[in-house]
C-alpha positions as CSV (number, residue, x, y, z in Angstrom):
1,M,38.3,0.1,17.4
2,T,34.8,0.3,15.7
3,Q,32.3,1.3,18.3
4,M,29.3,-0.9,17.9
5,P,25.6,1.4,17.6
6,P,23.5,1.3,20.5
7,T,21.2,-1.7,20.8
8,P,17.7,0.2,19.9
9,R,15.0,0.5,22.4
10,R,12.0,-2.0,22.1
11,A,8.6,-1.4,22.2
12,V,5.6,-3.5,22.0
13,V,2.6,-1.6,20.0
14,L,-1.0,-2.4,19.5
15,L,-1.5,-3.6,16.2
16,S,-5.2,-4.1,14.7
17,G,-4.6,-3.6,11.2
18,G,-6.6,-0.1,11.3
19,L,-5.4,3.4,10.2
20,D,-4.7,4.7,14.0
21,S,-2.8,1.9,15.2
22,T,-0.6,1.6,11.9
23,T,0.2,5.1,12.0
24,T,1.1,4.6,15.6
25,L,3.5,1.7,14.3
26,A,5.2,4.1,11.7
27,I,5.5,6.8,14.5
28,A,7.2,4.2,17.0
29,R,9.4,2.6,14.4
30,A,10.4,6.7,13.4
31,E,11.2,7.3,17.0
32,G,14.0,4.5,16.7
33,F,12.1,1.8,18.6
34,S,12.4,-1.9,17.6
35,C,9.1,-2.7,17.4
36,Y,7.4,-5.9,18.4
37,A,3.6,-5.9,17.2
38,L,0.9,-7.3,19.0
39,S,-2.7,-8.0,17.4
40,F,-5.9,-10.1,18.8
41,D,-8.1,-12.4,17.3
42,Y,-11.0,-11.7,20.1
43,G,-14.1,-13.3,18.1
44,Q,-14.7,-9.8,16.2
45,R,-16.9,-10.1,13.2
46,H,-14.6,-7.9,11.5
47,R,-11.7,-10.0,11.2
48,R,-10.7,-8.8,7.9
49,E,-8.4,-6.4,10.1
50,L,-6.3,-9.7,11.6
51,D,-5.2,-10.0,7.4
52,A,-4.5,-6.1,7.1
53,A,-2.1,-6.1,10.3
54,R,-0.2,-9.4,9.2
55,R,0.3,-7.0,5.9
56,V,1.0,-4.1,8.1
57,A,3.5,-6.0,10.3
58,A,5.5,-7.3,7.3
59,A,5.5,-4.3,5.2
60,M,7.0,-2.1,8.0
61,G,9.9,-4.9,9.4
62,V,8.7,-5.6,13.0
63,A,11.1,-7.6,15.1
64,D,8.2,-9.9,15.9
65,H,4.3,-9.8,15.2
66,L,2.2,-11.7,17.8
67,L,-1.4,-13.1,17.1
68,V,-3.0,-13.7,20.5
69,A,-6.6,-15.5,20.4
70,F,-9.2,-15.6,22.9
71,D,-13.0,-15.3,22.7
72,L,-14.8,-11.9,23.9
73,R,-18.1,-13.6,22.3
74,A,-18.7,-15.2,25.6
75,I,-19.0,-12.0,27.3
76,G,-21.1,-10.0,24.1
77,G,-22.0,-6.6,24.8
78,S,-21.0,-5.0,21.6
79,A,-22.2,-5.3,17.7
80,L,-18.3,-6.5,17.2
81,T,-18.6,-9.4,19.5
82,S,-22.5,-10.6,19.4
83,D,-24.9,-10.3,16.8
84,L,-26.1,-6.7,17.5
85,P,-26.5,-4.9,14.2
86,V,-23.8,-2.2,13.6
87,P,-25.1,1.1,13.3
88,K,-24.6,2.7,9.6
89,D,-25.7,6.2,7.9
90,R,-25.5,7.8,11.6
91,P,-25.5,11.7,11.2
92,P,-21.9,13.2,12.0
93,E,-23.6,14.9,15.2
94,A,-24.6,11.6,16.0
95,L,-20.9,10.1,16.3
96,A,-20.2,12.3,18.9
97,E,-23.1,11.4,21.3
98,G,-22.8,8.9,24.1
99,I,-20.9,5.6,24.3
100,P,-21.9,3.5,20.9
101,V,-23.0,-0.3,20.7
102,T,-19.3,-0.8,19.0
103,Y,-17.7,0.0,22.0
104,V,-16.4,-3.8,23.3
105,P,-16.8,-3.6,27.2
106,A,-13.0,-3.7,28.9
107,R,-11.2,-4.4,25.3
108,N,-8.1,-1.7,26.1
109,T,-8.4,-3.2,29.6
110,I,-7.6,-6.4,28.0
111,F,-5.5,-5.7,25.1
112,L,-2.9,-3.8,27.2
113,S,-2.7,-6.8,30.0
114,F,-1.2,-8.6,27.4
115,A,1.0,-5.8,26.0
116,L,2.5,-5.5,29.5
117,A,3.4,-8.8,30.0
118,W,5.0,-9.6,26.6
119,A,6.8,-6.0,27.3
120,E,7.9,-7.4,30.6
121,T,9.5,-10.3,29.1
122,L,11.2,-8.4,26.5
123,A,12.3,-6.1,28.8
124,A,10.5,-3.4,27.2
125,E,9.8,-0.3,28.8
126,D,7.6,1.2,26.0
127,I,3.9,0.5,25.0
128,F,2.5,2.3,22.0
129,I,-1.4,2.2,21.2
130,G,-3.5,4.1,18.7
131,V,-6.3,5.3,20.9
132,N,-7.6,9.0,20.0
133,V,-10.1,11.4,21.4
134,Y,-11.5,13.6,19.3
135,D,-12.4,11.7,16.1
136,Y,-13.7,8.5,18.1
137,S,-17.2,7.9,19.2
138,G,-16.7,8.5,23.3
139,Y,-15.3,5.5,24.0
140,P,-14.1,5.4,27.9
141,D,-10.9,3.5,27.6
142,C,-9.4,5.9,25.0
143,R,-9.2,8.8,27.6
144,P,-5.7,10.1,28.8
145,A,-7.2,9.9,32.4
146,Y,-7.7,6.1,31.5
147,L,-3.9,5.5,30.1
148,R,-2.3,7.4,33.3
149,A,-4.3,5.1,35.4
150,Y,-3.6,2.2,33.6
151,E,0.2,3.6,33.4
152,A,0.3,4.0,37.1
153,M,-1.0,0.4,37.9
154,A,1.3,-1.0,35.5
155,N,4.3,-0.2,37.3
156,L,2.6,-1.6,41.1
157,A,1.8,-4.6,39.4
158,T,5.2,-6.2,37.7
159,R,8.5,-7.6,38.7
160,A,10.2,-5.3,36.5
161,G,8.6,-2.4,38.2
162,V,9.0,-3.1,41.9
163,E,12.0,-5.1,41.6
164,G,13.9,-4.5,38.3
165,G,13.5,-0.3,38.3
166,R,12.3,-0.2,35.1
167,R,9.5,2.0,34.5
168,L,6.6,1.4,31.6
169,T,5.7,4.2,29.8
170,I,2.2,4.0,27.9
171,H,2.6,6.1,24.4
172,A,-0.8,7.4,22.8
173,P,0.8,9.7,20.1
174,L,-2.4,10.2,18.3
175,I,-4.6,11.1,21.4
176,E,-5.4,14.5,20.3
177,L,-4.8,14.5,16.7
178,T,-8.1,14.6,14.4
179,K,-8.4,11.8,11.9
180,A,-7.3,14.1,9.3
181,Q,-3.8,14.8,11.2
182,I,-3.0,11.2,11.9
183,I,-3.5,10.8,8.3
184,Q,-1.1,13.4,7.3
185,R,1.3,12.4,10.0
186,G,1.2,8.7,8.4
187,L,1.7,10.2,4.6
188,A,4.4,11.6,5.7
189,L,6.0,8.8,7.3
190,G,5.5,6.7,4.2
191,V,2.3,4.5,5.6
192,D,0.8,2.6,2.8
193,Y,-3.0,2.9,3.5
194,G,-4.1,0.8,1.4
195,L,-2.9,-2.4,3.1
196,T,-5.3,-1.4,6.5
197,H,-8.6,-2.3,7.1
198,S,-10.8,-0.2,9.1
199,C,-14.8,-0.9,8.3
200,Y,-16.6,-2.8,11.5
201,D,-18.8,-4.6,9.0
202,P,-17.0,-5.3,5.5
203,T,-18.8,-7.4,2.9
204,P,-18.1,-11.2,2.3
205,D,-15.1,-10.4,-0.1
206,G,-13.5,-8.2,2.5
207,V,-14.8,-4.8,1.2
208,A,-15.7,-2.0,3.5
209,C,-19.1,-0.8,3.8
210,G,-18.5,2.7,3.6
211,R,-21.7,3.5,5.8
212,C,-20.8,2.4,9.8
213,D,-19.0,5.2,11.9
214,S,-15.4,3.6,11.3
215,C,-15.8,3.9,7.3
216,Q,-17.7,7.5,7.9
217,L,-14.9,8.9,10.0
218,R,-12.0,7.0,7.9
219,L,-13.4,8.9,4.8
220,K,-14.1,12.4,6.3
221,G,-10.2,12.4,7.7
222,F,-9.4,11.6,4.5
223,A,-11.4,14.1,2.9
224,E,-10.3,16.9,5.3
225,A,-6.4,16.0,4.9
226,G,-6.7,16.6,1.0
227,A,-5.5,13.0,0.3
228,V,-7.5,9.8,-1.5
229,D,-8.3,7.1,0.5
230,P,-7.0,4.0,-1.3
231,L,-9.3,1.5,-0.3
232,P,-12.5,0.8,-2.1
233,Y,-16.0,0.4,-0.9
234,A,-19.2,-1.3,-1.5
235,L,-21.2,2.1,-1.3
236,H,-20.0,5.6,-1.5
237,P,-20.3,8.5,-3.8
238,N,-16.8,7.6,-5.4
239,T,-16.8,3.9,-5.4
240,R,-20.6,3.0,-5.4
241,R,-21.1,-0.8,-6.3
């Protein structure tokens, strides 16, 4: 009698369409998970990332891709959800100082809450998130202590945790990697970074600005990884328009 292969474990993967979340999805898939991608239309100004998320989800063959819409512009408080200008051309030393205006208040807490709800309905015990502490600009909800606290709360707050005996694990495989290391890991897994989008303030036709914090960190990462960024940039020495 032929033995049926084991059913792969399910995982909810937060997918913005950016470099980090795409690499995280590739890692989850490589670890054998059946991946359920979760993206958000939250009123962000750089909504080109949603098109990127759709491209990435399709290319990586996720089991399902859920797009949840809500509007954080009603709260504001961030250059990504208001008319505050996006910082550009900041020197490298400034990128590591303080919490930048591109921080969206409580964003990862909100995102993880949706992921937790979907994971419970899917009977999934794993959530993947692409947060990173080294090449990121001091976001408080990208720290290991925050993720440990959220995981502990999640296991107290769900029926699955209280009655079902299922323990949720939040995976942050990029948490201690530099941007260059993230890119190298993704390339080794066959990630096509030409499908992704990272810019905070793209041009009207969707071209990355090359000047915001996210573009600078991405370009620096590719340079340090010894790889070529496949995306065009509106203003960058190699792709100046």
